[in-house]
C-alpha positions in Angstrom: -1.8 14.8 9.9 -5.0 13.3 10.3 -6.8 12.4 7.2 -9.8 10.8 8.8 -11.4 10.3 12.4 -14.2 8.0 12.6 -14.7 6.9 16.0 -12.1 4.7 17.5 -10.3 4.6 14.3 -7.9 7.1 12.9 -5.8 7.5 9.8 -2.9 9.9 10.0 1.1 10.6 9.0 3.0 7.5 10.2 5.3 8.6 13.3 8.4 7.3 14.1 6.3 5.2 17.2 4.4 3.6 15.2 7.6 1.5 13.2 8.6 -0.5 16.5 4.6 -1.0 17.7 4.2 -2.3 14.4 6.6 -4.2 13.8 6.4 -6.2 16.9 2.8 -6.6 16.6 3.4 -8.3 13.1 6.1 -10.9 14.9 3.7 -11.5 17.3 1.3 -12.9 15.0 4.2 -14.9 12.4 5.3 -12.3 10.3 8.7 -12.0 9.1 10.6 -8.9 11.5 9.8 -5.3 9.9 10.9 -2.8 11.7 13.6 -1.9 9.2 10.8 -1.1 6.6 8.8 0.5 8.9 12.0 2.7 9.8 12.8 3.5 5.2 9.1 4.1 4.8 9.8 6.9 8.0 12.9 8.2 5.8 11.2 8.2 2.4 8.3 9.9 3.8 10.5 12.8 6.0 12.5 13.0 2.5 9.1 14.0 0.7 9.1 11.0 -1.3 5.9 9.5 0.0 3.1 9.3 2.5 3.1 6.8 4.8 -0.1 6.2 6.1 -1.5 4.6 9.6 -4.6 3.6 11.1 -5.0 3.7 14.6 -7.6 2.1 16.4 -7.9 3.3 20.4 -4.2 5.1 19.6 -2.7 1.9 18.8 -1.3 1.1 14.8 -2.8 -1.7 13.6 -2.6 -0.9 10.2 -0.6 1.3 7.1 0.1 1.9 3.8 2.1 4.4 1.4 1.8 6.2 -1.3 4.5 7.2 -3.8 3.6 10.1 -6.1 5.7 9.7 -8.9 7.3 5.7 -8.6 9.7 4.8 -10.9 8.8 1.1 -10.0 6.9 -1.4 -11.8 5.2 -1.7 -14.7 3.9 2.0 -14.6 7.4 3.2 -12.7 8.5 7.1 -14.3 5.1 7.8 -15.9 3.8 10.4 -13.1 1.4 8.0 -11.6 1.1 7.3 -8.2 1.8 4.1 -6.5 0.3 2.7 -3.5 2.5 0.0 -1.6 3.1 -2.4 1.0 -0.5 -2.1 2.3 -1.2 -4.6 5.4 -3.8 -4.6 8.6 -2.9 -6.5 11.3 -5.0 -10.0 11.2 -6.7 -9.4 14.3 -8.2 -6.4 12.6 -9.5 -7.6 9.3 -12.7 -7.1 7.7 -13.8 -4.5 10.2 -13.0 -1.8 7.2 -9.6 -0.4 8.8 -8.0 -1.7 5.2 -10.9 -0.4 2.5 -10.8 3.1 4.7 -6.4 3.2 4.5 -7.3 2.3 0.3 -10.1 5.1 0.6 -7.7 7.7 2.0 -4.1 6.3 0.0 -6.4 7.3 -3.3 -7.6 10.8 -2.3 -4.0 11.0 -1.6 -2.9 10.0 -5.0 -5.3 11.7 -6.7 -4.1 14.6 -5.6 -1.2 14.4 -8.5 -2.7 11.8 -10.9 -6.2 10.4 -12.3 -4.2 6.9 -12.0 -2.7 5.5 -9.5 -1.3 1.7 -9.3 -0.1 -0.8 -7.2 1.4 -4.3 -7.6 0.3 -7.3 -5.6 1.6 -10.9 -4.3 0.4 -13.9 -6.7 0.7 -16.2 -3.9 -2.5 -17.6 -1.4 -0.8 -15.1 1.3 -2.4 -12.2 -0.8 -5.9 -13.6 -1.8 -7.7 -11.1 0.6 -5.7 -8.1 -1.4 -6.5 -9.5 -4.5 -10.2 -9.7 -3.9 -10.4 -6.2 -2.2 -8.1 -4.7 -5.0 -10.7 -6.3 -8.3 -14.0 -5.1 -5.8 -12.3 -1.2 -5.9 -12.0 -1.0 -9.4 -8.0 -1.9 -10.3 -7.3 -3.6 -13.2 -3.9 -6.0 -14.5 -1.6 -3.7 -17.0 -1.7 -6.7 -19.3 2.7 -6.9 -18.7 1.7 -10.6 -16.7 3.5 -11.2 -13.5 6.7 -9.5 -12.3 9.5 -10.7 -10.8 12.0 -8.1 -8.6 11.2 -5.3 -10.8 11.3 -7.3 -14.0 8.5 -9.0 -16.0 8.8 -12.8 -16.4 9.0 -14.0 -19.9 6.6 -15.8 -21.5 7.0 -19.6 -20.6 10.4 -18.7 -18.6 10.8 -19.9 -15.3 9.8 -18.4 -12.0 12.7 -18.0 -9.4 10.1 -18.6 -6.4 6.3 -17.7 -5.5 7.7 -15.4 -3.2 6.6 -11.5 -1.6 8.9 -10.7 -5.1 6.3 -12.3 -7.7 3.5 -9.6 -8.8 0.9 -8.9 -11.0 0.6 -4.8 -11.1 -2.8 -3.2 -11.9 -4.1 0.3 -12.2 -7.3 2.7 -11.5 -8.6 5.9 -12.7 -9.9 8.3 -10.1 -11.4 11.2 -10.0 -8.8 14.1 -9.4 -9.0 16.3 -6.5 -7.7 19.8 -6.2 -5.1 20.4 -3.6 -7.6 21.9 -1.3 -10.0 18.9 -1.3 -9.4 16.3 1.9 -9.5 12.6 2.0 
């Protein structure tokens, strides 16, 4: 399904050929190999557990984001709120509106099933641009503080590592869309 088409940018459902293309592009820019992660998202999409979106420029995938309509993870898990997760735009395509368009579509998908959406954002500096983007889009912290590997960190307790598993959960109120509305 195509959710957005603006000039050379298309946002559509993730397809099987996107997984190796994205993993190779991420490896080329020095990120950890992610083929299995992308394949897992495709399996979740096929099972109806998530909507996996890809931004493509000139036909090549350059970014992705996933919406889990009834997430069971994190600070808001099990409340019937969708979770946006695993949002990335390849570095050479950043600051061109690709990420904002992906977020627009992901929020529209989330709004089909709830008036609230949430996400977890990493706390180290590698997530700095995402942290700023989420605040600008109206996301607010949930108040439970930092989480590590799926559990809240105790006040004044030690943190095992400042890695991708150390996150802060944020939520945003959306304008709920009827099933017939489109992104």
